[in-house]
N, C-alpha and C positions, 0 to 999 in steps of 0.2 A: 301772322301779322299781315294786316290789310294795307295796300298801298294804292293810292290814288295816282292818276296820270294827269299833268297839267297839258294842255293843248289849246292851239288856237283854233276858232270856227272859222272854216273856210265857206260853207254853204248850209243853207237851211231849207227844208222841205218836208211839209206834212208831219211835223213832230221827229223828224230825223235831221241831225247835224253832221255833215263830214268835218272832219276834225284833221289837224295837221299836228301831230306830236313828234317834235324833232325831224321832218322830212316824211315820216310815215303817216299816210293818210288812210283814215278808216271811217266807217259810218258807226254813229252811237245814237242812243235815244237821247232826245231833248224835251221830252213831255214834262219833266219837273221844273223846268225853268221858263218864266215868262220873259218876254222882250228880249230874247235873245238874237243877236244879230252877227253877220259875218263881220270878223275883226275883233269880237269879244274872246276873253280867254276862260276856259273852264276846266274845272275839276273832274276828271271822268273816273266812276270806279265801276267794274263789271259791266261794261259798255253801256252806262248810262252817265249822261252830264248831271252832275248832282249839285254844283255850284259854279256861279261867276266868280273869277278873281281876278286880279289886276295884272297887267304885264309885269310890274315888280314881284308879284307873288310866283308867276311863272318863271322868270329868271333865277329867283332864289331856290325855287324846287328843283329846277335843272342843276343848279349848281350843288345843291346838297345830294342829289342822286349820283353826280358824277364822283364825287368824294366818298360817298357810301360803297360805290361799286369798284 
């Protein structure tokens, strides 16, 4: 099973985004997404931001993961 991680973009620089996923910050590739800005929410898989999502999507994903674990 593949699981994506939802996260908030904190900073962007040269095709790399710093994300905040539940308080844990890390760098991921942002080269697949255009017009990405700090404050946006993304779905991350294998170290790559693969899609923009909404704040509601992020909250729902967090809730489902808490129920799952």
